[in-house]
C-alpha positions in Angstrom: 123.5 125.1 67.9 126.6 122.9 68.5 127.2 124.4 71.9 123.6 123.7 73.0 124.0 120.1 71.8 127.3 119.8 73.7 125.6 121.2 76.8 122.7 118.9 76.4 125.0 115.9 76.0 126.8 116.9 79.2 123.7 117.5 81.2 121.9 114.3 80.1 121.9 111.4 82.6 121.7 107.8 81.3 120.4 104.8 83.1 120.1 101.3 81.8 116.9 99.4 82.2 115.7 95.9 81.3 114.5 95.7 77.8 111.9 93.6 76.1 112.1 91.9 72.7 114.6 89.7 71.0 117.8 88.6 72.8 116.9 85.3 74.5 118.4 84.9 78.0 120.6 87.9 77.4 117.5 90.2 77.7 116.7 88.7 81.1 120.3 89.1 82.4 121.5 92.4 81.0 119.9 95.8 81.2 120.4 96.9 77.6 117.8 99.6 77.1 118.9 103.2 77.8 116.7 105.8 79.4 118.2 109.2 78.7 116.9 112.1 80.9 117.6 115.7 80.2 116.4 118.7 82.2 115.6 121.3 79.5 115.6 124.4 81.7 119.5 124.6 82.2 119.9 124.6 78.4 118.5 128.2 78.4 116.5 127.7 75.1 114.6 130.7 73.8 110.9 130.6 74.5 109.8 129.8 70.9 112.5 127.0 70.6 111.4 125.6 74.0 107.7 125.6 72.9 108.6 123.8 69.6 110.7 121.3 71.6 107.8 120.7 74.0 105.4 120.2 71.1 107.8 117.8 69.3 108.5 115.8 72.4 104.9 115.3 73.3 104.5 112.8 76.1 108.3 112.3 76.2 108.5 115.6 78.1 107.4 115.7 81.7 105.5 118.7 83.3 108.7 119.7 85.0 110.5 120.2 81.7 112.4 116.9 81.8 112.9 115.1 78.5 112.9 111.3 78.7 114.0 109.2 75.8 114.1 105.4 75.9 116.2 103.6 73.4 115.7 99.8 73.2 116.0 99.1 69.4 119.3 97.3 69.6 120.7 94.4 71.7 123.7 96.2 73.1 124.0 99.0 75.6 126.4 101.0 73.4 124.2 100.9 70.3 121.2 101.9 72.4 123.2 104.7 74.0 124.3 106.0 70.6 120.7 105.8 69.3 119.4 107.8 72.3 122.0 110.5 71.9 121.3 110.7 68.2 117.6 111.0 68.7 118.2 113.8 71.3 120.3 115.6 68.8 117.7 115.3 66.1 115.0 116.5 68.4 117.0 119.6 69.4 117.9 120.4 65.8 114.2 120.1 64.7 113.2 122.4 67.5 115.6 125.1 66.3 114.2 125.0 62.8 111.8 127.8 62.1 108.4 126.6 60.8 107.8 127.7 57.2 105.3 130.5 56.7 102.1 129.4 55.1 101.6 131.1 51.7 98.1 132.3 51.3 96.3 130.6 48.4 95.2 132.9 45.6 91.8 132.0 44.1 90.6 133.7 40.9 87.0 134.7 40.2 86.1 131.6 38.2 87.5 129.3 41.0 85.5 131.2 43.6 82.3 130.9 41.6 82.8 127.2 41.1 83.4 126.7 44.8 80.2 128.6 45.7 78.2 126.7 43.1 79.4 123.4 44.6 78.4 124.6 48.1 74.9 125.5 46.8 74.6 122.1 45.2 75.7 120.3 48.5 73.2 122.4 50.4 70.3 121.5 48.1 71.2 117.8 48.4 71.2 118.1 52.2 68.0 120.1 52.2 66.4 117.1 50.3 67.2 114.8 53.2 65.0 114.9 56.3 61.5 113.9 57.3 59.0 113.7 54.5 55.7 115.4 55.2 52.5 114.3 53.3 50.7 117.7 53.4 
């Protein structure tokens, strides 16, 4: 995992963009927000890990497999740069975690009967709704 993270840090390109929010004139003069771009294909992630990464990234991943993270939480370039790298590391670590297997729920006979009785009751309530005919 550490070698993938190191490779990701080396392959990532950073650019500084103008940020919105607090900072007064400084915001207008200095590009403090960091846009971190990483092409995920050279990382050679296994297909299940890549699929999880794509799902976790959502709209932050382009159709060409490029991950784009924008950090603008802080007022300084260095703090935003560290934040972007930290978020990249968290995203990669989360993608490497295997999802937990879902344990099948075990329902006993009494529970099953109660559930079916409840369904019958709801069905009868819904059957009572509808157009009233005066025949």
